[in-house]
C-alpha positions in Angstrom: 100.0 100.3 78.1 96.9 97.8 78.4 93.8 98.7 80.3 94.9 96.5 83.2 98.0 98.3 83.5 96.2 101.4 83.7 94.0 100.2 86.3 96.9 99.1 88.5 98.8 102.7 87.9 95.5 104.1 89.1 95.3 102.0 92.3 99.1 102.6 93.1 98.3 106.6 92.8 95.5 106.3 95.2 95.7 108.0 98.5 95.7 106.3 101.2 97.6 103.4 99.9 95.6 100.2 99.0 96.9 96.8 100.3 95.4 94.8 97.2 97.8 95.5 94.7 99.2 92.1 93.3 103.0 91.9 92.7 102.6 90.5 89.3 100.5 93.3 88.3 103.1 95.7 89.4 105.8 94.0 87.7 103.8 94.3 84.5 103.1 98.1 84.9 106.9 98.6 85.4 107.7 96.8 82.3 104.9 98.6 80.3 106.4 102.2 82.2 109.9 101.2 80.5 111.5 100.9 84.2 114.5 98.6 84.3 114.5 95.7 86.9 117.0 94.0 88.6 116.0 90.5 90.2 119.7 89.6 91.0 119.5 91.4 94.8 119.9 89.5 98.0 116.9 87.6 99.3 113.3 88.7 98.1 114.4 92.6 97.0 114.1 93.8 93.8 115.5 96.9 92.5 114.0 99.3 89.8 115.6 101.9 88.0 114.3 104.7 85.8 115.5 108.4 85.1 118.3 108.1 87.6 115.8 107.4 90.2 116.2 103.9 92.1 113.9 101.8 94.1 114.0 98.5 96.2 111.0 96.8 96.8 110.8 93.4 98.6 108.8 90.8 97.0 105.5 89.9 99.1 105.7 86.6 100.6 103.9 84.2 101.7 101.2 86.6 100.3 100.8 88.1 96.9 99.7 91.7 97.4 102.2 94.7 98.2 102.2 96.2 101.6 101.0 99.8 102.0 104.6 101.0 102.8 105.8 99.6 99.6 103.1 101.3 97.8 103.9 104.5 99.3 107.7 104.1 98.2 106.3 103.1 94.7 104.3 106.3 94.8 107.5 108.5 95.5 109.6 106.7 92.9 106.9 107.2 89.9 106.6 110.8 91.1 110.6 111.4 91.2 111.3 109.4 88.1 108.7 111.1 86.3 107.2 108.0 84.5 
């Protein structure tokens, strides 16, 4: 994991959730953590799977930043998956 990915992880784990985390930074972090992604879902939904835990996140549009509810879901996913 590079320094940018570590910074993104630190931002994601902050409470309260931050509204300034870019989608591309999030995807890079998930890949570095070894989380499988599934971009074949309907619409703008993207699935993630790790250690028998699943997460579905809506790709942000028209903006580039994840929403606070999405960040809270990601926090819980990372906690439950143990990644």
